C-alpha positions in Angstrom: 33.8 17.9 -6.5 36.9 16.6 -8.2 37.6 20.1 -9.6 37.3 21.6 -6.2 39.8 19.0 -4.8 42.3 20.0 -7.5 41.8 23.7 -6.6 42.2 23.1 -2.9 45.5 21.3 -3.5 46.9 24.5 -5.1 46.1 26.8 -2.1 49.2 25.9 0.0 51.5 26.4 -3.1 49.8 29.8 -3.8 50.5 30.9 -0.2 54.1 29.6 -0.4 54.8 31.5 -3.6 53.2 34.7 -2.2 55.7 34.6 0.6 58.7 33.7 -1.5 58.3 36.6 -3.9 58.8 39.0 -1.0 61.9 37.2 0.3 65.1 39.4 -0.4 67.2 36.2 -1.2 64.7 35.2 -3.9 64.5 38.8 -5.3 68.3 38.8 -5.5 68.2 35.6 -7.7 66.8 37.1 -10.9 66.1 33.8 -12.7 64.2 32.3 -9.7 62.3 35.5 -9.1 61.1 35.8 -12.7 59.9 32.2 -12.6 58.1 32.6 -9.3 56.4 35.9 -10.3 55.1 34.1 -13.4 53.9 31.2 -11.3 52.2 33.6 -8.8 50.3 35.4 -11.7 49.0 32.0 -12.9 48.0 30.8 -9.5 46.4 34.1 -8.6 44.1 33.7 -11.7 43.3 30.1 -10.5 42.5 31.3 -7.0 40.2 34.0 -8.3 38.3 31.3 -10.4 38.2 29.0 -7.3 36.5 31.8 -5.3 33.9 32.3 -8.0 33.3 28.6 -8.2 32.8 28.3 -4.4 30.5 31.3 -4.5 28.3 29.7 -7.2 28.1 26.4 -5.3 27.1 28.3 -2.1 24.5 30.2 -4.2 23.0 26.9 -5.4 22.9 25.4 -1.9 21.3 28.6 -0.3 18.7 28.9 -3.1 17.7 25.2 -2.7 17.3 25.7 1.1 15.1 28.8 0.6 12.9 26.9 -1.9 12.5 24.0 0.6 11.8 26.1 3.7 10.4 29.5 2.7 6.7 30.2 2.3 6.9 33.7 0.9 6.2 33.5 -2.9 8.5 36.6 -3.6 11.4 35.0 -1.7 10.8 31.7 -3.6 10.8 33.5 -7.0 14.1 35.2 -6.1 15.6 31.9 -5.0 14.5 30.3 -8.3 16.2 33.0 -10.3 19.4 32.7 -8.1 19.4 28.9 -8.6 19.0 29.2 -12.4 21.8 31.8 -12.6 24.3 29.7 -10.6 23.4 26.4 -12.2 24.1 28.0 -15.6 27.3 29.6 -14.3 28.8 26.4 -12.8 29.6 24.5 -16.1 31.0 27.7 -17.6 33.3 28.1 -14.6 34.3 24.4 -14.7 35.4 24.7 -18.3 37.5 27.9 -17.7 39.0 26.3 -14.6 39.9 23.1 -16.5 41.8 25.3 -19.0 43.5 27.2 -16.2 44.6 23.9 -14.6 46.5 22.8 -17.8 50.2 23.8 -17.2 50.8 26.9 -19.1 53.5 26.8 -21.8 56.4 28.7 -20.2 57.2 30.3 -23.5 53.8 31.9 -24.1 54.6 35.2 -22.3 57.8 35.7 -24.2 58.5 38.3 -27.0 59.4 36.8 -30.4 61.7 36.9 -33.3 59.7 36.7 -36.5 61.4 35.4 -39.7 59.7 35.4 -43.1 61.4 33.9 -46.1 60.2 33.7 -49.7 60.1 30.0 -50.7 59.4 28.4 -54.1 58.2 30.8 -56.7 61.0 33.3 -57.2 59.9 37.0 -57.4 56.3 36.1 -56.7 57.3 34.3 -53.4 59.3 37.4 -52.4 56.2 39.6 -53.1 54.1 37.2 -51.0 56.6 37.3 -48.1 56.2 41.1 -48.3 52.4 40.7 -48.1 52.7 38.5 -45.1 55.1 40.9 -43.3 52.6 43.7 -43.9 49.8 41.5 -42.6 51.7 40.8 -39.4 52.7 44.5 -39.0 49.0 45.5 -39.2 48.1 42.8 -36.7 50.8 44.0 -34.3 49.4 47.5 -34.5 45.9 46.2 -33.6 47.3 44.4 -30.6 49.4 47.3 -29.4 52.6 45.4 -29.9 55.9 46.9 -30.9 57.5 45.6 -34.1 61.1 46.4 -35.2 62.9 45.1 -38.3 66.4 43.8 -37.5 67.5 42.7 -41.0 66.0 42.2 -44.5 66.9 41.3 -48.1 64.6 42.8 -50.8 63.3 40.8 -53.7 64.1 41.9 -57.3 60.5 43.0 -58.0 59.7 44.1 -54.5 58.8 42.3 -51.3 61.5 40.3 -49.4 63.6 37.3 -50.0 64.0 37.3 -46.2 63.0 39.7 -43.4 63.6 39.3 -39.6 61.8 41.4 -37.0 61.4 41.5 -33.2 57.9 41.8 -31.7 57.5 42.9 -28.1 54.3 43.0 -26.1 52.0 41.0 -23.9 51.7 37.2 -24.5 53.3 37.6 -28.0 54.6 34.0 -28.4 51.4 32.5 -27.0 49.5 34.2 -29.8 52.0 34.2 -32.7 53.3 30.7 -32.3 50.4 29.4 -34.5 51.9 31.2 -37.5 55.0 29.1 -37.8 55.0 27.0 -41.0 54.7 27.2 -44.8 52.1 29.7 -46.1 51.0 29.0 -49.7 49.6 31.6 -52.1 47.5 30.9 -55.3 47.1 34.0 -57.5 48.0 35.5 -60.9 51.5 37.1 -60.5 52.0 40.7 -61.7 54.6 39.3 -64.2 52.1 36.8 -65.7 50.9 37.8 -69.2 48.5 34.9 -69.8 46.5 35.4 -66.6 47.4 32.0 -65.3 47.2 31.3 -61.5 50.5 30.4 -60.0 51.3 28.7 -56.7 54.2 30.0 -54.5 55.1 29.8 -50.9 56.8 31.6 -48.0 58.0 30.2 -44.7 57.2 31.8 -41.4 59.2 31.0 -38.2 58.1 32.4 -34.8 60.9 32.0 -32.2 60.4 32.7 -28.5 63.0 35.3 -27.5 65.5 33.9 -25.0 66.2 35.7 -21.7 69.9 36.2 -20.9 69.7 33.3 -18.3 68.0 30.9 -20.6 71.1 30.2 -22.7 74.8 29.9 -21.8 77.0 31.7 -24.3 80.7 32.3 -23.9 80.8 35.9 -25.2 84.6 35.8 -25.5 84.3 33.2 -28.3 82.0 35.4 -30.5 83.9 36.7 -33.5 82.5 40.2 -34.4 82.7 41.9 -37.8 81.4 45.4 -38.7 80.2 46.6 -42.1 78.5 49.6 -43.7 74.7 49.2 -43.7 72.8 49.7 -46.9 69.2 50.8 -47.4 67.0 53.6 -46.0 68.3 55.9 -43.2 70.2 58.7 -44.9 73.8 59.1 -45.8 75.0 58.2 -42.3 74.0 54.6 -42.7 76.3 54.1 -45.6 79.3 56.1 -44.3 79.5 54.6 -40.8 80.3 50.9 -40.1 77.2 50.5 -37.8 76.2 47.0 -39.1 77.4 44.1 -37.0 77.9 40.4 -37.8 78.4 37.8 -35.1 80.0 34.3 -35.7 79.7 31.7 -33.0 80.7 28.0 -32.9 78.0 26.2 -30.9 77.8 22.6 -29.8 74.2 21.2 -30.0 73.5 19.3 -26.7 70.8 17.2 -28.5 73.0 15.9 -31.3 76.6 16.6 -30.0 77.4 18.3 -33.4 79.2 21.7 -33.6 77.8 24.3 -36.0 78.7 27.9 -36.9 75.9 30.4 -36.2 75.9 33.7 -38.1 73.8 36.6 -37.0 73.6 40.1 -38.6 72.0 43.3 -37.3 71.7 46.6 -39.1 68.7 47.9 -37.1 70.1 51.2 -35.8 72.9 53.6 -36.6 74.4 52.8 -33.3 76.9 50.0 -33.4 76.8 49.1 -29.7 72.9 48.8 -29.9 73.2 46.6 -33.0 75.7 44.4 -31.1 73.3 44.1 -28.2 70.4 43.1 -30.6 72.6 40.7 -32.5 73.5 39.0 -29.2 69.8 38.7 -28.3 69.1 37.1 -31.7 72.0 34.7 -31.2 70.6 33.7 -27.8 67.1 33.2 -29.4 68.5 31.1 -32.2 70.4 28.8 -29.8 67.5 28.6 -27.4 65.2 27.6 -30.2 67.6 24.8 -31.3 68.0 23.5 -27.7 64.2 23.5 -27.2 63.6 21.5 -30.4 63.7 18.3 -28.4 61.0 19.6 -26.1 58.9 20.7 -29.1 59.4 17.2 -30.8 58.2 15.5 -27.6 55.0 17.5 -27.6 54.6 16.8 -31.4 54.8 13.1 -30.8 52.0 13.2 -28.3 49.5 15.3 -30.2 47.7 14.7 -33.5 46.9 18.0 -35.2 50.0 19.8 -34.0 48.3 23.2 -34.0 51.2 25.3 -32.7 54.4 23.4 -32.6 56.3 20.7 -34.5 57.3 20.6 -38.1 58.1 24.1 -39.5 58.2 22.7 -43.0 54.5 21.7 -42.8 52.1 23.6 -45.1 49.7 25.3 -42.7 47.6 27.8 -44.7 46.6 28.6 -48.3 45.7 32.1 -49.5 43.6 31.7 -52.7 43.2 35.2 -54.4 40.8 34.3 -57.3 38.3 32.9 -54.7 39.2 35.4 -52.0 39.6 32.3 -49.7 41.8 31.5 -46.7 42.1 27.9 -45.6 44.0 26.8 -42.5 44.8 23.1 -43.1 45.4 22.2 -39.5 41.8 22.7 -38.3 39.9 22.8 -41.7 39.1 26.5 -41.1 38.0 28.3 -44.3 36.8 31.9 -44.6 36.2 34.2 -47.6 37.5 37.5 -46.4 41.0 37.5 -47.8 41.3 41.3 -48.3 40.5 41.9 -44.6 42.8 39.0 -43.5 45.7 40.4 -45.5 45.0 43.7 -43.7 45.8 42.1 -40.3 42.3 40.8 -39.5 43.7 37.3 -38.4 42.4 37.1 -34.8 39.4 34.9 -35.6 41.7 32.2 -37.2 44.1 32.4 -34.2 41.2 32.0 -31.8 40.0 28.9 -33.6 43.6 27.5 -33.4 43.7 28.2 -29.7 40.4 26.4 -29.1 41.7 23.4 -31.1 44.9 23.3 -29.1 43.2 23.7 -25.8 40.9 20.7 -26.6 44.0 18.6 -27.3 45.7 19.7 -24.1 42.6 19.0 -22.0 42.5 15.5 -23.5 46.2 15.0 -22.8 45.8 16.2 -19.2 42.6 14.0 -18.8 40.6 16.8 -17.2 
């Protein structure tokens, strides 16, 4: 009954939060209101699971009572079926409740900034960065998420030296965070005449998008420049100075060092919109830097570091001659590279989620 005790302990908090989110003073404090509505959503899910668990326990008790006291063979048969169903259901409910009781990562529900950069391998690395971007674009389509490119730099032979995009939708960071790290490709480059397999790499960074109240920025200290955008979008893009560049001197609270942060946005033809989006990227960048200590703390406690920690770690290999994908964090290997590069990456992410949940359960000693 230990699980039931844990669940009962959360009932008063659920009732308290239910009352607080209707309080006008709380609604007026946007930061507190957002935090409490997230907590309410999590607790509501736990309370629903608690009710299912209580119902299953009652079902077991009642079925046992019928079997002990009832003479009617039909009633006994129904009770046996009821008992078997609930006894099978209880361990399943216990497992899902254990996962619900692990404190949720507060970042999981956030939108993200996705950054892909070609690494070692020159033109081939830029082409691979382009392939990864296409893969994530297809995946976002499948999930019903919205992806917008905020800046990019094309490779000489195609692909991207660097591309930055924003992804909005439900639980985006909670799903995409597993993609942060170095992705390695093994294939024969288009430029290779001898047919030799080359190895190149691209780095992927998935940053949770900061809310305006997550980060303190003195907007008066931002130095803004404007410039003419280049690339697709018709003549207007080149004639009007719609591109914006923000420079900001920021002091890192973790190290005490001051650094200049430079952010560009050429996403739209509207300069004020680009300014707004550049500011959002600046917030996200600072938020990510400030949260690095929190991420390092988690990394020091866990072994496989499925979703956080060192972004310079090699996480996955894409081997074209063998049609193979290997995720090195969980020794996951499949041979459907063409479908994977077409955005069919959910199975791999599901395996990573299971591995991380196992670590978190161990950590929480549930």
